[in-house]
C-alpha positions in Angstrom: 18.6 28.7 -0.1 16.4 25.9 1.0 16.3 24.7 4.5 16.1 21.0 5.3 15.1 19.8 8.7 14.7 16.4 10.3 11.2 16.2 11.9 11.3 12.7 13.1 12.3 9.2 12.1 12.1 9.1 8.3 10.6 12.6 8.2 12.4 15.4 6.5 10.9 18.8 5.8 12.1 20.9 3.0 11.3 24.6 2.9 12.0 27.0 0.1 11.6 30.7 0.8 12.5 33.3 -1.8 11.7 37.0 -2.0 8.9 37.6 -4.5 7.8 34.0 -4.5 5.3 32.1 -2.3 7.0 29.9 0.3 6.8 26.2 -0.3 7.1 23.3 2.2 7.0 19.6 1.7 7.7 16.4 3.8 9.8 13.5 2.6 11.0 10.2 3.9 14.7 10.8 3.1 16.9 13.8 3.3 18.1 13.1 -0.3 14.5 13.4 -1.6 14.0 16.6 0.3 17.2 18.1 -1.1 16.3 17.1 -4.7 12.8 18.6 -4.4 14.2 21.9 -3.0 16.8 22.1 -5.8 14.0 21.5 -8.4 11.8 24.3 -6.9 14.7 26.7 -6.6 15.8 25.9 -10.2 12.2 26.6 -11.5 12.2 29.9 -9.5 15.5 30.9 -11.0 14.3 30.2 -14.5 10.9 31.9 -13.8 9.2 28.6 -14.6 7.7 28.0 -11.1 4.0 27.9 -10.9 2.3 27.7 -7.5 -0.2 24.9 -8.0 -1.5 24.6 -4.4 -5.0 26.0 -5.4 -5.3 23.7 -8.4 -4.2 20.7 -6.2 -7.0 21.6 -3.7 -9.8 22.3 -6.2 -11.8 19.5 -7.7 -13.3 19.8 -11.2 -16.7 19.7 -9.6 -16.1 23.1 -7.9 -15.0 24.7 -11.2 -18.1 23.4 -13.0 -20.4 24.8 -10.2 -18.6 28.2 -10.3 -19.0 28.2 -14.1 -22.7 27.5 -13.8 -23.0 30.4 -11.4 -20.8 33.0 -13.1 -21.0 32.3 -16.8 -24.0 30.1 -17.6 -26.4 32.1 -15.4 -25.6 35.2 -17.4 -26.1 33.9 -21.0 -28.3 36.2 -23.0 -30.7 33.5 -24.3 -32.8 31.3 -22.1 -32.4 28.4 -24.5 -28.6 28.7 -24.3 -28.7 29.0 -20.5 -30.9 25.9 -20.0 -29.1 23.8 -22.5 -25.6 24.5 -21.1 -26.9 24.1 -17.5 -28.4 20.8 -18.4 -25.2 19.5 -19.9 -23.1 20.7 -17.0 -25.4 19.2 -14.4 -25.5 15.9 -16.3 -21.7 15.9 -16.2 -21.8 16.5 -12.4 -24.3 13.7 -12.0 -22.9 11.1 -14.4 -19.2 11.7 -14.1 -18.6 11.8 -10.4 -15.2 10.2 -10.6 -14.0 12.7 -13.2 -15.4 15.6 -11.2 -13.7 14.4 -8.1 -10.2 14.8 -9.6 -8.2 17.8 -8.6 -7.8 20.2 -11.5 -4.0 19.9 -11.3 -4.2 16.1 -11.8 -6.4 16.1 -14.9 -4.8 14.8 -18.1 -5.9 14.8 -21.7 -6.6 11.1 -21.2 -9.2 11.9 -18.6 -11.0 14.2 -21.0 -10.7 11.7 -23.9 -12.3 9.0 -21.7 -15.1 11.4 -20.7 -15.8 12.3 -24.3 -15.7 8.7 -25.3 -13.6 9.6 -28.3 -10.0 8.6 -27.7 -7.6 10.7 -29.8 -4.9 8.0 -29.7 -5.2 4.6 -31.3 -4.2 2.9 -28.0 -7.0 2.1 -25.6 -5.7 1.9 -22.1 -7.8 1.9 -19.0 -8.3 5.2 -17.3 -6.3 5.8 -14.1 -9.0 6.7 -11.6 -6.9 7.2 -8.4 -8.4 10.2 -6.6 
């Protein structure tokens, strides 16, 4: 069962703690919003659909690319393969700063389509770049 507490004026904290699951906390402006969020999280846990996305929310794409360069690219068997892949990834880091600043959990297919310059859909809508 979730616990909902008033933390101040227009501040409600929802906390969901279940055995075998990571605890989750969130702040809301209304009690109703806090209760709805807690029910949603509990429902996902009940149905075994809940995914803890805190790490993905805190990790920008830039960090994943740097980790990939260090762990995967650096250990390629061919020097040509290593240098070509490293060059492409470093160019992405240099030229696509806005894309690389997005948290991994917030990336959408549209972000990747825009980066590739090859939209898969016929609609051309501007890219949302809120970071």
